[in-house]
Legacy VTK file of the C-alpha trace (Angstrom):
# vtk DataFile Version 3.0
C-alpha trace
ASCII
DATASET POLYDATA
POINTS 241 float
-9.855 -41.377 -38.355
-8.922 -37.715 -40.179
-6.094 -37.602 -42.500
-3.662 -34.672 -42.693
-0.920 -34.119 -44.624
1.993 -31.692 -43.952
3.813 -30.147 -47.349
7.054 -28.517 -46.506
9.343 -27.042 -49.123
11.895 -28.314 -46.924
15.362 -25.998 -48.066
15.445 -23.795 -44.954
16.684 -26.926 -43.209
18.693 -28.009 -45.572
20.993 -24.347 -46.038
20.547 -22.407 -42.615
21.833 -24.081 -39.256
19.446 -21.859 -37.566
16.740 -23.050 -38.921
17.953 -26.658 -38.635
18.396 -25.993 -34.913
14.601 -24.564 -34.279
13.248 -27.467 -36.550
15.595 -30.735 -36.702
12.900 -32.500 -38.194
12.121 -29.726 -40.385
8.660 -27.521 -40.114
6.790 -30.727 -41.395
8.054 -32.573 -38.617
7.228 -30.054 -35.961
3.761 -29.421 -37.223
2.980 -33.604 -38.164
4.376 -34.198 -34.324
2.090 -31.856 -32.527
-0.832 -32.463 -34.883
-0.811 -36.209 -34.712
-3.372 -37.391 -32.201
-5.354 -41.113 -31.588
-8.128 -39.694 -34.001
-5.343 -37.281 -36.526
-3.105 -39.089 -38.945
-0.379 -37.283 -40.129
1.906 -37.512 -43.001
4.603 -35.468 -44.333
5.455 -34.836 -48.132
8.886 -32.051 -48.983
9.048 -30.389 -52.606
12.203 -32.821 -53.632
10.180 -36.113 -53.557
8.272 -38.007 -56.536
5.285 -35.790 -57.317
6.764 -33.396 -54.610
5.459 -36.295 -52.373
2.157 -35.726 -53.829
1.335 -38.308 -55.520
-2.328 -39.233 -56.566
-2.758 -41.722 -53.550
-1.710 -39.460 -51.440
-3.764 -36.438 -52.447
-6.833 -38.757 -52.843
-6.312 -39.976 -49.190
-5.526 -36.249 -47.993
-8.897 -35.075 -45.969
-6.465 -31.260 -45.197
-3.213 -30.447 -46.660
-0.829 -27.542 -44.920
1.214 -26.110 -47.103
4.935 -24.490 -45.916
6.803 -22.788 -48.779
9.322 -20.106 -49.404
12.193 -20.162 -51.536
11.212 -23.086 -53.919
7.595 -21.710 -55.005
8.234 -21.675 -58.802
9.547 -25.213 -58.874
6.115 -26.582 -57.717
5.168 -28.266 -61.393
2.110 -26.790 -62.228
0.272 -30.047 -62.824
0.627 -30.884 -58.959
-0.891 -27.491 -58.282
-3.615 -28.034 -60.730
-4.475 -31.570 -59.055
-4.461 -30.294 -55.853
-7.124 -27.226 -56.735
-9.219 -30.017 -58.255
-9.068 -31.916 -54.617
-9.688 -28.502 -52.585
-12.725 -27.439 -55.520
-13.689 -31.790 -54.296
-13.695 -30.915 -50.214
-10.410 -31.075 -49.499
-9.538 -28.597 -46.477
-6.207 -26.458 -47.731
-4.346 -24.991 -45.114
-1.863 -21.959 -45.907
1.114 -20.611 -43.905
3.168 -17.802 -43.568
5.371 -17.393 -47.225
2.850 -20.180 -48.499
0.814 -17.017 -49.269
3.168 -16.703 -52.766
2.686 -20.271 -53.291
1.116 -21.368 -56.802
-1.627 -22.997 -55.389
-2.411 -19.775 -53.505
-2.401 -17.686 -55.607
-4.241 -19.788 -57.930
-7.183 -20.192 -55.857
-7.320 -16.489 -54.981
-6.766 -14.652 -58.381
-4.532 -12.240 -57.363
-0.884 -11.336 -56.879
-1.647 -12.359 -52.452
1.689 -9.672 -52.999
2.093 -7.399 -49.421
5.111 -5.255 -47.428
7.737 -7.267 -45.276
10.149 -6.993 -42.832
12.816 -9.117 -41.042
13.615 -6.857 -37.904
12.388 -8.877 -34.773
9.099 -7.121 -35.038
6.980 -8.071 -31.943
3.992 -9.187 -32.994
0.387 -9.164 -31.460
-2.206 -11.249 -33.095
-5.539 -9.775 -32.026
-8.758 -12.156 -32.283
-11.580 -9.902 -34.112
-13.973 -13.061 -34.186
-13.992 -14.457 -31.040
-16.907 -16.972 -31.732
-14.972 -18.662 -34.770
-13.806 -21.984 -34.049
-10.795 -21.844 -35.482
-9.936 -19.624 -32.535
-11.356 -21.684 -29.516
-8.966 -21.659 -26.587
-7.144 -18.500 -27.643
-7.725 -15.164 -25.577
-7.919 -12.288 -26.471
-4.656 -12.111 -28.531
-1.449 -14.026 -29.039
1.870 -12.324 -28.497
5.192 -13.363 -30.294
8.451 -11.808 -29.019
10.073 -12.278 -32.017
8.827 -12.523 -35.666
8.568 -11.479 -39.407
6.738 -8.271 -40.092
4.056 -8.829 -42.783
1.719 -5.547 -43.672
-0.773 -3.896 -45.605
-1.737 -3.558 -48.699
-2.625 -7.907 -48.735
-3.542 -8.128 -52.202
-5.837 -10.949 -51.626
-9.743 -11.044 -52.236
-11.827 -9.765 -49.518
-12.025 -12.789 -47.115
-15.247 -14.880 -46.359
-14.530 -14.697 -42.583
-11.697 -12.460 -40.903
-10.476 -13.857 -37.719
-7.257 -12.306 -36.545
-5.785 -9.346 -37.434
-1.918 -8.268 -36.527
-0.380 -5.478 -35.022
3.500 -5.255 -35.341
6.256 -3.360 -33.041
7.341 -1.467 -36.198
3.467 -0.545 -36.238
1.752 -1.929 -39.521
-1.373 -3.947 -39.202
-1.898 -7.132 -41.203
-4.953 -9.424 -41.540
-3.180 -12.651 -40.313
-6.009 -15.000 -40.077
-8.466 -15.167 -43.171
-10.756 -17.991 -44.674
-11.987 -19.069 -47.740
-14.609 -21.543 -49.532
-13.354 -22.647 -52.942
-15.721 -25.158 -54.540
-16.644 -27.467 -51.703
-13.432 -26.981 -49.855
-12.380 -24.806 -47.054
-9.150 -22.669 -47.151
-7.190 -21.076 -44.431
-4.675 -18.693 -44.517
-2.412 -18.044 -41.217
0.156 -15.631 -41.362
3.072 -16.676 -38.622
5.629 -19.028 -39.110
9.018 -17.458 -40.480
11.428 -20.323 -40.496
13.920 -18.424 -38.036
12.006 -17.987 -34.981
10.588 -20.649 -32.749
6.830 -20.156 -33.856
5.119 -23.620 -34.405
6.504 -24.494 -31.200
3.964 -21.897 -29.314
0.830 -23.544 -27.940
-1.284 -21.294 -28.686
0.019 -21.163 -32.694
-0.413 -25.028 -32.357
-3.568 -24.500 -30.863
-5.018 -22.198 -33.714
-3.957 -24.945 -36.471
-5.328 -28.152 -35.191
-8.415 -25.968 -34.287
-8.182 -25.002 -38.314
-7.672 -28.487 -39.131
-10.730 -29.739 -37.602
-12.832 -26.550 -39.393
-11.668 -27.112 -42.636
-12.204 -30.729 -42.785
-15.005 -31.980 -45.888
-18.371 -31.971 -45.056
-19.619 -35.647 -45.068
-22.890 -35.154 -47.623
-23.984 -36.122 -50.643
-22.583 -34.277 -53.850
-24.586 -31.895 -55.967
-25.355 -33.217 -59.530
-24.602 -31.638 -62.366
-25.201 -31.447 -66.055
-28.904 -31.298 -68.129
-31.056 -32.512 -65.435
-34.606 -34.040 -66.071
-37.511 -32.282 -64.268
-38.958 -33.250 -60.812
-42.824 -32.641 -61.472
-44.222 -33.037 -64.950
-43.984 -29.794 -66.917
-47.604 -28.569 -68.437
-47.689 -27.281 -72.127
-47.925 -23.436 -72.099
-50.691 -22.191 -74.950
LINES 1 242
241 0 1 2 3 4 5 6 7 8 9 10 11 12 13 14 15 16 17 18 19 20 21 22 23 24 25 26 27 28 29 30 31 32 33 34 35 36 37 38 39 40 41 42 43 44 45 46 47 48 49 50 51 52 53 54 55 56 57 58 59 60 61 62 63 64 65 66 67 68 69 70 71 72 73 74 75 76 77 78 79 80 81 82 83 84 85 86 87 88 89 90 91 92 93 94 95 96 97 98 99 100 101 102 103 104 105 106 107 108 109 110 111 112 113 114 115 116 117 118 119 120 121 122 123 124 125 126 127 128 129 130 131 132 133 134 135 136 137 138 139 140 141 142 143 144 145 146 147 148 149 150 151 152 153 154 155 156 157 158 159 160 161 162 163 164 165 166 167 168 169 170 171 172 173 174 175 176 177 178 179 180 181 182 183 184 185 186 187 188 189 190 191 192 193 194 195 196 197 198 199 200 201 202 203 204 205 206 207 208 209 210 211 212 213 214 215 216 217 218 219 220 221 222 223 224 225 226 227 228 229 230 231 232 233 234 235 236 237 238 239 240
């Protein structure tokens, strides 16, 4: 059984009736609903819970953590960010969605500002698949088209991705690196751009397919962990004259 935790700050849903109508169970609830299967156990966590819902027990039992944040990045406690980072380095997968690019955890793992251009103007978005062999886009055609989305534009201040899987074009003319993978320590990190709160993006079956694929890609690899520190020689070392 694969254990997934969907984290969402859950603030827009409390303040904006448009968001509440689109996602009556919250963005976290919508994502949890389409991810839950017989082989995937999904729990949710939100900002205002104790420890932001990310206690040691929750983190230690999570194989893949999904992160959505926007209004309250600075309210996430540094101690929790450090624990999440450590779990990623130990092998937990991390999927960062949309405005999570500015989250403390993503900026910490990237080591850059993660800044970008943006615009809310009902742009059409076309996400072109530029690495069709990657398992994250299995079952996806040449592109995904979203009728309306928030525009994110280059330059996106991130390190060069290990793998660039999708590139967005927007109706206003901008492009954006929208699906990027990284390895940090023993963990896999995936950034996926779509998902502005006032659009029903997470109800789109192709977007759901990408996230579901990403969960399977990001899950920890079962193998013996490397041993660090001072090491005894495997063979006898001959004295050199």
